[in-house]
C-alpha positions in Angstrom: -16.5 34.3 -27.9 -19.7 33.4 -29.7 -21.8 30.9 -27.8 -24.0 28.5 -29.8 -24.8 26.5 -26.6 -26.3 28.7 -24.0 -27.6 26.0 -21.6 -24.8 23.5 -20.8 -25.0 20.5 -18.5 -21.6 19.6 -17.1 -21.8 16.2 -15.5 -18.9 15.5 -13.1 -18.5 19.3 -12.9 -17.2 19.3 -9.3 -14.3 17.1 -10.1 -10.8 18.3 -11.1 -11.1 18.8 -14.8 -14.9 19.4 -14.7 -14.6 22.3 -12.3 -11.9 23.9 -14.3 -14.1 23.6 -17.4 -17.0 25.2 -15.5 -14.7 28.1 -14.7 -13.6 28.3 -18.3 -17.2 28.6 -19.5 -18.0 31.4 -17.1 -14.8 33.3 -17.9 -15.2 33.1 -21.7 -19.0 33.4 -22.3 -21.3 36.0 -20.8 -24.5 34.4 -22.0 -24.0 30.8 -20.7 -26.2 29.0 -18.2 -24.2 26.2 -16.5 -25.8 23.3 -14.7 -23.4 21.2 -12.8 -24.5 17.6 -11.9 -22.2 15.7 -9.6 -22.4 12.8 -7.2 -19.7 14.4 -4.9 -17.7 11.2 -4.4 -14.3 11.4 -2.8 -12.9 13.0 -6.0 -15.5 15.7 -6.3 -16.0 18.6 -4.0 -18.1 21.8 -3.8 -14.9 23.4 -2.6 -13.6 23.3 -6.1 -16.6 25.4 -7.2 -16.9 27.6 -4.1 -16.0 30.9 -6.0 -18.6 30.3 -8.7 -21.5 28.6 -6.9 -23.6 31.8 -7.2 -23.1 31.7 -11.0 -24.2 28.2 -11.7 -27.0 25.7 -10.9 -25.7 22.8 -8.9 -27.5 19.4 -8.5 -26.2 16.5 -6.5 -26.9 13.2 -8.2 -25.6 10.0 -9.8 -25.7 9.8 -13.6 -27.3 6.4 -13.3 -30.4 8.0 -11.7 -32.7 8.0 -14.7 -35.5 10.0 -13.1 -33.2 12.8 -11.9 -31.3 12.9 -15.1 -34.5 13.2 -17.1 -35.5 16.3 -15.0 -32.1 17.9 -15.2 -31.8 17.5 -18.9 -34.9 19.7 -19.7 -33.9 22.8 -21.7 -30.3 21.8 -22.1 -28.5 22.6 -25.4 -25.3 20.6 -24.8 -24.0 17.9 -22.4 -20.3 17.7 -21.6 -19.7 14.5 -19.6 -16.8 14.4 -17.2 -18.5 12.1 -14.8 -16.3 9.0 -14.4 -14.5 6.8 -12.0 -11.0 7.6 -13.2 -8.2 6.0 -11.1 -6.6 3.0 -12.6 -5.4 1.6 -9.3 -8.9 1.6 -7.9 -10.2 -0.1 -11.0 -7.7 -2.9 -10.3 -9.1 -3.4 -6.8 -12.8 -3.3 -7.8 -13.9 -2.6 -11.4 -17.7 -2.7 -10.8 -18.1 1.0 -9.9 -16.2 1.8 -13.2 -18.7 -0.3 -15.2 -21.7 1.2 -13.5 -20.6 4.9 -13.9 -18.4 4.8 -17.0 -20.6 2.5 -19.1 -24.2 2.3 -17.7 -24.1 6.0 -16.6 -23.0 7.1 -20.1 -25.7 5.0 -21.7 -28.4 6.6 -19.5 -27.0 10.1 -20.1 -26.8 9.9 -23.9 -30.2 8.1 -24.3 -31.9 10.9 -22.3 -30.0 13.6 -24.1 -31.0 12.2 -27.5 -34.6 11.7 -26.4 -34.9 15.3 -25.2 -33.4 16.8 -28.3 -30.2 18.1 -26.7 -28.2 19.5 -29.6 -24.8 18.0 -28.9 -23.2 15.4 -26.6 -19.5 15.6 -25.8 -17.9 12.6 -24.1 -14.7 13.3 -22.2 -12.5 10.2 -22.8 -8.8 9.3 -22.3 -5.7 8.4 -24.2 -5.7 5.1 -22.2 -8.2 3.6 -24.7 -5.2 3.2 -27.1 -3.2 1.0 -24.8 0.5 0.7 -24.3 2.9 2.2 -26.9 6.0 0.9 -25.2 8.9 -0.2 -27.4 7.8 2.2 -30.1 8.1 5.9 -31.0 4.5 5.9 -32.4 2.0 8.6 -31.5 -1.7 7.4 -31.2 -4.0 8.9 -33.8 -7.8 8.9 -33.7 -8.3 6.0 -36.1 -6.1 3.6 -34.2 -7.7 0.4 -32.9 -8.4 0.4 -29.2 -6.3 -1.8 -26.9 -7.2 -1.0 -23.3 -5.3 -2.9 -20.6 -6.9 -1.8 -17.3 -10.5 -2.1 -16.3 -10.7 1.7 -16.2 -9.4 2.0 -19.8 -11.8 -0.8 -20.9 -14.8 1.1 -19.3 -13.9 4.3 -21.1 -13.5 2.5 -24.4 -16.9 0.9 -23.9 -18.4 4.3 -23.2 -16.9 5.6 -26.5 -18.5 2.8 -28.4 -21.9 3.6 -26.9 -21.5 7.3 -27.8 -20.4 6.5 -31.4 -23.3 4.0 -31.8 -25.7 6.9 -31.2 -24.1 8.8 -34.1 -24.3 5.8 -36.5 -27.7 4.4 -35.4 -29.6 7.6 -34.7 -27.6 10.3 -36.5 -27.2 12.0 -33.1 -24.6 14.8 -32.8 -21.8 13.5 -30.7 -18.1 14.4 -30.3 -15.4 12.8 -28.2 -12.1 14.1 -26.7 -9.3 11.8 -25.7 -7.1 13.7 -23.3 -3.6 12.8 -22.1 -2.6 12.8 -18.4 -3.8 16.0 -16.9 -2.4 18.0 -13.9 -2.9 21.4 -12.3 -4.1 23.0 -9.1 -6.6 21.4 -6.8 -6.3 17.8 -8.2 -7.2 15.0 -5.8 -3.9 13.6 -4.4 -4.2 10.1 -5.7 -2.8 10.9 -9.2 1.0 11.0 -9.4 1.7 14.8 -9.5 -0.6 16.0 -6.6 0.4 12.9 -4.6 4.1 13.6 -5.0 3.7 17.3 -4.2 1.7 16.7 -1.0 4.0 13.9 0.1 7.0 16.2 -0.5 5.4 18.9 1.6 5.2 16.4 4.5 8.7 14.9 3.8 7.0 11.5 3.0 8.4 9.1 0.4 7.4 9.6 -3.2 6.4 6.1 -4.5 7.7 5.4 -8.0 6.3 2.3 -9.8 8.7 -0.2 -11.1 11.8 1.3 -12.7 10.2 4.8 -13.0 10.5 4.8 -16.8 6.8 4.9 -17.6 6.3 7.8 -20.1 3.3 10.2 -20.0 2.3 13.3 -22.0 1.4 15.6 -19.2 -1.1 18.4 -20.1 -2.1 21.3 -17.9 -5.7 21.3 -17.0 -6.2 24.8 -18.5 -5.1 23.5 -21.9 -7.3 20.4 -21.5 -10.5 22.4 -20.9 -9.8 24.8 -23.7 -9.4 21.8 -26.0 -12.7 20.3 -24.8 -14.5 23.6 -25.5 -12.9 23.9 -28.9 -14.1 20.4 -29.8 -17.6 21.1 -28.4 -17.9 24.1 -30.7 -15.8 23.2 -33.8 -15.6 19.4 -33.7 -17.1 17.4 -36.6 -20.1 15.3 -35.5 -19.2 11.6 -34.9 -15.5 12.4 -34.6 -12.9 12.0 -31.8 -10.1 14.4 -31.1 -6.8 13.8 -29.2 -5.7 16.4 -26.7 -2.1 16.2 -25.7 0.8 18.5 -24.9 3.5 16.9 -27.0 5.5 16.3 -23.8 7.4 13.2 -22.9 8.0 12.8 -19.2 8.9 9.7 -17.1 7.7 9.0 -13.6 11.2 9.4 -12.2 11.5 12.8 -13.9 8.3 13.9 -12.3 9.6 12.9 -8.9 13.0 14.6 -9.4 11.5 17.8 -10.8 9.1 18.2 -7.9 11.7 17.5 -5.3 14.1 19.9 -6.9 11.6 22.7 -7.3 10.5 22.2 -3.7 14.1 22.0 -2.4 13.6 18.6 -1.0 16.1 15.7 -0.9 16.0 13.3 -3.9 16.3 10.4 -1.4 12.6 10.8 -0.8 12.1 8.8 -4.0 11.1 5.2 -3.2 10.7 2.5 -5.8 7.7 0.3 -5.2 6.3 -2.8 -6.9 4.9 -2.1 -10.4 1.1 -2.2 -10.7 -0.5 -5.0 -12.7 -0.7 -4.4 -16.5 1.1 -1.1 -16.2 1.1 0.7 -19.5 4.6 2.1 -20.0 4.0 4.7 -22.7 1.1 6.9 -23.8 1.5 9.5 -26.5 -1.1 11.1 -28.7 -0.9 13.1 -31.8 -3.1 16.2 -31.3 -2.9 17.5 -34.8 -6.6 16.9 -35.5 -7.6 19.2 -32.6 -5.0 21.7 -33.6 -6.5 21.8 -37.1 -9.7 23.2 -35.7 -7.9 25.9 -33.8 -6.8 24.4 -30.5 -3.3 24.9 -29.2 -1.7 24.3 -25.8 -0.3 27.2 -23.8 1.6 25.5 -21.0 5.0 23.7 -21.1 5.5 21.1 -18.4 8.2 22.8 -16.3 6.2 26.0 -16.0 2.9 24.2 -15.4 4.5 22.0 -12.7 5.9 25.1 -10.9 2.5 26.8 -11.1 0.8 23.7 -9.7 3.3 23.4 -6.8 2.8 27.0 -5.9 
């Protein structure tokens, strides 16, 4: 692949999706210099980069640390920002870390990138900014009005507005990806799929919210990172791009599929009280990303089996 961005700063690069993106860069470009910047919170670990640490520059830090960010940004061609507090349930308990990292941190990052002449800034966002599509068969498109319902989703929507304001106010080159729920190997077991797999291994209950009918469009992490890279290189400045797998899977289906694939009894499924403000359906139309050459490779059953293995 041709590489127009040789020096790439991947913030949050020790997390689940970020570390997979780092690997994607190293696998697909032989002239790339990758700097990973990560706070190493509970959801980020150097273990996820253990096999590539010799091929990257790693810096431990918080994206709200202006002085450190200023030093790290020197000589960078593109920033791909994965750094975020990302768990909805945690945002319902205490939303302040989400505002600090997902809003203030993004503002610090993009201001410094623009000030230092970094060519392009890519903000990794989420389909949750669109809000709940329950009671409809609609698929969210990039021009839809935001309707976030959790503190997490609100913080990501806020970050997008800050990023877009840099395009409109300063003519700065920015692009945004809005990914659907992502799964794959080495994900921290607080999200539904790794939680259910690890619980099943230990014959523990699989907690299903409410009636188990919340629908998600599960996308394999390899597809997600290839989409992010496609948008980095082919996306139109100032634009957002949905990344989704065109799948429709309920929470109860996830539990049943995992237990069946692992030869575990279905009575491990346990229904628990629904979480506050639970969005019952997300679904994005990824046609815009497909129009610049991205396409997903994984279907859910195969990706799930791969992840369990």
